[in-house]
N, C-alpha and C positions, 0 to 999 in steps of 0.2 A: 238776753238779760235774765230771763227766768231760769235758764240752764245754769247761768253763773251763780245765781242766788242759791239754787239747789245744791250746786257743788260746794258752795261756802258752808251751807248748813250741814252737809254730809261730811265736811272736812276732807273732801276728795281733792288732794293736792295736785294730782296729775291732771284731773279734769279742770281744775282751777287755772293751772298754768296754760293749758291749751286754749281755754275760753278767753283768758285775758289776752293771749297773743292774737286771737281772732278779733277781739274787740279793739285792741290797739291798732291793728292793721286797717280795720274798717274806718275807724276815726281818722287815721292819717290819710286814707284815700279820700274820704269825704271832704276833708279840709284842705286837700292839696289844691294848688292853683289850677283853675279850669274845671274843677269837679262840680262846682255849684251846690255842694252840700248833699248831693244825691248820688247813689250808686245803682246802676242797673243790675239785674240778676246775673247777666253774663259776666259783668265786671267783678261781682262778688265771687262767682265761681272761679274766675281766673285768679283772683286774689287768694282764695283758699288753696287752689292748686299750687300756687307759688309758695305758700307757707309749708305745704306738705313736701314739696320738692326741696326746699331749704333744709327741712328736718331730715329728709332721706339722705341728702348730701352729708350733713353733719353725722348722721348715724353711721354711714360708710366710713367716714374718717375716724370716728370713735372706735369702731370695730377693728380697723386697721391698727390703731394705736393701743389696742387691748385695754380699752376703758369701758368695761361693762356697766359701770355705775352711770356714766353719762349716756351711753347707748340706750339704756333702759328708759331714761327720762325722755329721750327723743322718740322712742317707740310709743310711749304712752301718749305723748302729744300728737303724734301722727294719728293714732287711733281716735282721739277726741276730735281732731279737725276733720278727719274723713267722714265722721257722722253727718257733717253738714254739706258734704259734696253729693252730687247726683250719683246714682249707682254706676259703677264702672263696668264697661263691657268686658265679657270674658274673651279669651283668646279666639274662640271659634267665631263669635259675633264680630269681633274686630277684623278677623281675616275676611269674613264675608263682606263687610262694609268696604274694606280696602280693595278687595277684588273688583267690586262694583265701580269704585272710583278709578282704578287702573284701567278697566274696560272703557269707561267714559272718556278718559283723557288720552287713551291710545298709547299709554306708556308700555314699553317693551323691554327696557334694559335698566340696570341700576343708574345709568346716566340720566334717566328721566325722573329720578326721585324728587327733584324740585317741584315738578308739575304736580305730582301726586301729593306731596306734603302740603303744598299751598291750599289745596282743596280739602284734604283730609283734616288738617288742623282746624279749619273753620267748621266743617260738618260734624266732627267728632269732639268738639270743644266740651270739656266737662265730663266726657264719657271715657276718655283715656288720655294719659299724659303723652307729651310729644316724643319722649324717648322710646316708649313702647310702640307708638304708631310708626316711628322711623324704623325700628328694628323689624317689625312685621312687614312693613312695605318693602324693605330691602330684601327680606327673605322671599317674598312673593315675586319680586322683580328678577331675582337671580335664578328662578326655576326655569 
């Protein structure tokens, strides 16, 4: 809320759009059936990741349709939302974590990707998105 107020006072339109999207999503999640008015930290992280993913998907579509005006808005909102996410793992750290998971599960071929992804998505939640985890895991399993 303090960030929202600061963005309003600074007339930061991009920040305001991103923060309002976060606020709306959190309110919706808190008031949804079965939520009990509370959100755990991991649920909030998942929610923010979902918001970023939606915007990245939209960004890709806008870039394909040659709409730089709309693409710029999505990029700005992604930047705002990512400020509230935990620091993402870089590629080396992600490879190291996935190599360890692959060794633990005994996975040896791309057919074992399901075993690896099940554990990896839980352990690396908030630190990397599923698409990146999947791509790196496939790369490691095909070696």
